[in-house]
C-alpha positions in Angstrom: 25.8 -36.1 -24.2 25.3 -33.0 -26.2 24.6 -29.6 -24.7 21.1 -29.6 -26.1 20.2 -33.0 -24.6 21.8 -31.9 -21.3 19.6 -28.8 -21.3 16.5 -30.8 -22.1 17.4 -33.2 -19.3 17.6 -30.4 -16.8 14.3 -28.9 -17.9 12.6 -32.3 -17.7 14.1 -32.9 -14.2 12.9 -29.5 -13.0 9.4 -29.9 -14.6 8.9 -33.3 -13.1 9.5 -31.9 -9.6 7.9 -28.5 -9.9 5.2 -28.8 -12.6 6.6 -25.6 -14.2 5.3 -26.5 -17.6 1.7 -26.4 -16.3 2.3 -22.9 -15.1 3.8 -21.8 -18.4 0.9 -23.5 -20.3 -1.6 -21.6 -18.1 0.1 -18.3 -18.7 0.1 -18.9 -22.5 -3.5 -19.8 -22.5 -4.6 -16.9 -20.3 -6.3 -14.0 -22.2 -6.6 -10.4 -21.2 -9.7 -8.6 -22.6 -9.0 -5.2 -24.2 -11.5 -2.3 -23.7 -11.5 1.3 -22.6 -10.9 0.3 -19.0 -8.0 -2.0 -19.7 -5.5 0.6 -18.5 -6.5 -0.2 -14.9 -5.2 -3.7 -15.3 -1.6 -2.3 -15.2 -2.0 -0.7 -11.8 -2.0 -4.1 -10.1 1.4 -5.1 -11.6 2.7 -1.6 -10.7 2.0 -2.3 -7.1 4.0 -5.6 -7.3 6.8 -3.7 -9.0 7.1 -1.1 -6.2 6.8 -3.7 -3.5 9.7 -5.6 -5.1 11.8 -2.4 -5.2 10.9 -1.8 -1.5 12.1 -5.3 -0.6 15.4 -5.0 -2.6 16.3 -1.5 -1.2 15.1 -2.5 2.2 17.6 -5.4 2.3 20.4 -3.0 1.5 19.3 -0.4 4.1 18.9 -3.0 6.9 22.6 -3.9 6.7 23.5 -0.4 7.8 20.6 0.7 10.0 20.8 0.4 13.8 17.4 0.6 15.5 18.5 2.1 18.8 17.9 5.6 20.4 21.5 6.5 20.2 22.3 5.2 16.7 19.1 5.2 14.6 19.4 8.8 13.4 23.2 8.6 13.1 23.0 5.3 11.1 20.6 7.0 8.6 23.0 9.9 8.3 25.9 7.5 7.6 23.8 5.7 4.9 23.3 9.1 3.2 26.8 10.3 3.5 29.2 7.4 3.8 27.6 4.3 2.2 28.3 4.2 -1.6 25.0 5.3 -3.3 23.4 5.1 0.1 21.5 8.4 -0.4 19.9 7.2 -3.6 19.0 3.8 -2.2 17.3 5.5 0.8 15.5 8.0 -1.5 14.3 5.2 -3.9 13.1 3.2 -0.8 11.2 6.2 0.5 9.6 7.3 -2.8 8.7 3.8 -3.9 6.7 3.4 -0.7 4.7 6.5 -1.7 4.3 5.3 -5.2 3.1 1.9 -4.0 0.5 3.4 -1.7 -0.7 5.7 -4.4 -1.2 2.8 -6.8 -3.0 0.7 -4.2 -5.5 3.6 -3.8 -5.8 4.0 -7.5 -6.2 0.3 -8.0 -9.0 -0.1 -5.4 -10.8 3.1 -6.6 -10.8 1.9 -10.2 -12.2 -1.4 -9.1 -14.9 0.4 -7.1 -15.9 2.6 -10.0 -15.9 -0.2 -12.6 -17.7 -2.6 -10.2 -15.0 -5.2 -10.8 -15.6 -6.6 -7.3 -19.0 -8.1 -8.3 -19.7 -11.8 -7.9 -17.6 -14.0 -7.8 -14.7 -11.6 -7.0 -15.8 -10.5 -3.5 -12.9 -12.2 -1.7 -10.5 -10.7 -4.2 -11.7 -7.2 -3.2 -11.5 -8.0 0.5 -7.9 -9.3 0.2 -7.1 -6.1 -1.6 -8.5 -4.0 1.2 -6.3 -5.9 3.6 -3.4 -5.1 1.3 -4.2 -1.4 1.5 -4.2 -1.6 5.4 -0.9 -3.4 5.5 0.6 -1.0 2.9 -0.4 2.0 5.0 1.0 0.2 8.1 4.3 -0.1 6.2 4.4 3.6 5.6 3.4 4.4 9.2 6.1 2.2 10.8 8.8 3.2 8.4 8.2 6.9 9.0 9.6 6.7 12.6 12.8 4.8 11.7 14.9 7.9 10.8 14.2 8.9 14.5 14.2 12.7 13.9 12.0 15.4 15.5 9.4 15.3 12.8 9.0 11.5 12.7 8.8 11.3 16.5 6.1 14.0 16.7 4.1 12.6 13.9 4.3 9.1 15.5 3.1 10.5 18.8 0.1 12.0 17.2 -0.6 8.8 15.1 -0.3 6.4 18.0 -2.5 8.6 20.2 -5.4 8.3 17.8 -6.5 4.8 18.9 -6.9 6.1 22.5 -10.2 7.7 21.4 -11.7 4.3 20.7 -13.8 3.1 23.7 -12.7 0.1 25.7 -9.8 -1.1 23.5 -8.3 2.2 22.6 -5.9 2.7 25.4 -4.6 -0.9 24.9 -4.2 -0.2 21.2 -2.0 2.8 21.9 0.1 0.9 24.5 0.5 -2.0 22.0 1.8 0.3 19.3 4.2 2.2 21.6 5.3 -0.7 23.7 4.2 1.2 26.8 2.5 4.4 27.8 4.9 6.7 26.1 7.2 6.6 23.0 10.6 5.2 24.0 13.3 3.1 22.5 10.9 0.1 22.8 8.6 1.9 20.3 11.4 2.3 17.8 12.4 -1.4 18.2 8.8 -2.5 17.9 8.2 -0.4 14.7 11.4 -1.7 13.2 10.3 -5.3 13.9 6.9 -4.6 12.3 8.5 -2.9 9.3 11.2 -5.5 8.4 9.6 -8.8 9.5 6.0 -9.0 10.5 4.4 -6.8 7.9 6.5 -8.2 5.0 5.5 -11.7 5.8 1.8 -10.8 6.1 1.9 -8.8 2.9 3.6 -11.6 0.9 1.0 -14.1 2.1 -1.8 -11.7 1.2 -0.3 -11.0 -2.2 -0.1 -14.7 -2.9 -3.8 -15.1 -1.9 -4.8 -12.0 -4.0 -2.9 -13.1 -7.1 -4.3 -16.7 -6.8 -7.9 -15.3 -6.6 -7.2 -13.1 -9.7 -5.9 -16.1 -11.6 -8.8 -18.2 -10.5 -11.6 -15.8 -11.5 -9.8 -13.9 -14.3 -10.0 -10.3 -15.3 -13.4 -8.6 -14.8 -15.2 -7.0 -17.7 -16.8 -3.6 -17.5 -20.4 -3.9 -16.1 -22.1 -2.4 -19.1 -20.1 -4.7 -21.5 -21.0 -7.8 -19.4 -24.7 -6.9 -19.5 -24.7 -6.4 -23.3 -22.5 -9.5 -23.8 -20.1 -7.5 -26.0 -17.1 -9.2 -27.6 -13.7 -7.9 -27.0 -10.3 -8.5 -28.5 -8.4 -10.8 -26.1 -4.7 -10.3 -25.7 -2.5 -13.4 -24.7 -1.1 -12.8 -21.3 2.2 -14.3 -22.3 4.1 -12.8 -23.9 2.0 -9.9 -25.4 0.4 -8.5 -22.2 3.6 -9.0 -20.2 5.6 -7.1 -22.8 3.2 -4.2 -22.5 3.5 -4.4 -18.7 7.3 -4.2 -19.0 7.0 -1.0 -21.0 4.8 0.5 -18.2 7.3 -0.8 -15.6 10.2 0.9 -17.4 8.2 4.2 -17.5 7.4 4.0 -13.8 10.9 3.1 -12.8 12.2 6.1 -14.8 9.8 8.4 -13.0 10.7 6.9 -9.6 14.5 7.3 -10.1 14.1 10.8 -11.5 12.0 11.9 -8.4 14.4 10.1 -6.1 17.5 11.8 -7.6 16.0 15.4 -7.6 13.8 15.2 -4.5 15.7 13.0 -1.9 14.1 12.9 1.6 15.8 15.1 4.2 17.0 14.0 7.6 16.4 16.3 10.6 18.3 16.3 13.8 18.0 13.4 16.1 14.7 13.2 18.1 14.7 14.4 21.7 12.1 12.7 23.8 11.9 15.6 26.2 11.6 18.4 23.6 8.2 19.9 22.7 6.7 18.9 19.4 7.6 21.2 16.4 4.9 23.4 15.0 2.9 22.4 12.0 3.3 18.6 12.4 1.6 16.7 9.7 1.6 13.0 8.7 2.6 11.6 5.3 0.4 12.7 2.4 -1.6 9.5 2.4 -2.9 10.2 5.9 -3.6 13.9 5.4 -7.3 13.6 4.5 -7.9 11.5 7.7 -5.8 13.9 9.7 -7.8 16.9 8.5 -11.1 15.0 9.1 -10.1 14.6 12.8 -9.3 18.3 13.0 -12.6 19.6 11.8 -14.6 17.8 14.5 -15.3 19.9 17.6 -13.9 18.9 21.0 -17.2 17.6 22.2 -20.5 16.6 20.6 -23.4 15.9 22.9 -21.0 15.3 25.8 -19.0 12.8 23.8 -15.4 13.5 22.7 -15.3 14.7 19.1 -12.1 12.6 18.5 -14.0 9.5 19.6 -16.9 10.2 17.2 -14.5 11.0 14.3 -12.4 7.8 14.9 -15.5 5.6 15.1 -16.9 7.1 11.9 -13.6 6.4 10.1 -13.6 2.8 11.4 -17.2 2.5 10.2 -16.2 3.8 6.8 -13.3 1.2 6.6 -15.7 -1.6 7.5 -18.2 -0.5 4.9 -15.4 -0.3 2.4 -14.3 -3.8 3.2 -17.8 -5.2 2.7 -18.6 -3.1 -0.4 -19.1 -6.1 -2.7 -21.8 -7.5 -0.4 -23.4 -4.0 0.0 -23.3 -3.4 -3.8 -24.7 -6.8 -4.6 -26.9 -5.4 -7.5 -24.5 -3.0 -9.2 -26.7 -2.4 -12.2 -29.6 -1.2 -10.1 -30.2 2.3 -8.5 -28.3 1.4 -5.4 -25.2 0.5 -7.4 -25.3 3.8 -9.3 -25.6 5.7 -5.9 -22.5 3.7 -4.7 -20.6 4.8 -7.8 -21.5 8.4 -7.1 -20.2 7.9 -3.6 -16.9 6.7 -5.0 -16.5 10.0 -7.0 -17.6 12.0 -3.9 -14.9 10.2 -1.8 -12.2 11.1 -4.3 -13.2 14.8 -4.3 -13.4 14.7 -0.5 -10.0 13.2 -0.1 -8.4 15.7 -2.5 -10.1 18.7 -0.8 -9.2 17.6 2.7 -5.6 16.9 1.7 -5.3 20.3 0.0 -6.9 21.9 3.1 -4.4 20.2 5.4 -1.4 21.3 3.3 -2.6 24.9 3.3 
């Protein structure tokens, strides 16, 4: 048997059992419309790129990390000083998390502004909001793992926020901490969330999200859809994929440049009995929420200001989740008002983040 016939035989054997040829056929026939908003299509694949980098670098780090009170901070120190290229792997892991969260925000905001969540893509949007929540949870749980003074203090503040929610708040704080206070159980719990529970949930959600995107296709701009404009359509494979690869190379270059020149520091090991350092702030993606909580007074009409602030934030998240159902007539006046709210939210988040940093 010739090499060519052997290769064809292997391909036929795999295709008969996996149906791979049908997938390839689908990708070749899939078309991507080209218009002035096409740039936002690339943000979705960028999220997948940074998540893949997170998984690869996380696999390496977990071999050397020890999630115990005595060894957590020391093991991170050893990764940075003794493991070959350990410092750059940790830096890439840290920065790719920030890049991923940034692109999830950008992706959802672009969909909000362009009304790409309109029928029949409501479930696609809702799965994307869940992805945002789990991505933020990734960042939150990973922040504690170096187990230094700053991460401990920030986690104390973060896990104390649910306490303001009536009825279930105290239970929520205890669930996150593994008890009343932050202890070694909290560290173990956060490690478990970060390396097992959240990755599984995120992979499942990504699969559902990608399936829904393939089922319903790429959304056209609202104005173009109403006018029934015709656009140039680019084949997904290989044309659009090649363009995506150029974007990926550009983003990877930026990521590694930032990781090399701005590696994350490691403070001294956390002391559970020490007072919190001054000026504690969460990661940048939580700053606008952190500042929102700070501007509320201690009490409002005999109700805790923190309780009102947290409930308003939760209400905002719920409205954000059901946005496609609320904005069910995007071409009407209500839809235009919701678009203005999107721009107002962007301005608000930037102003609050800058205020918190100052």
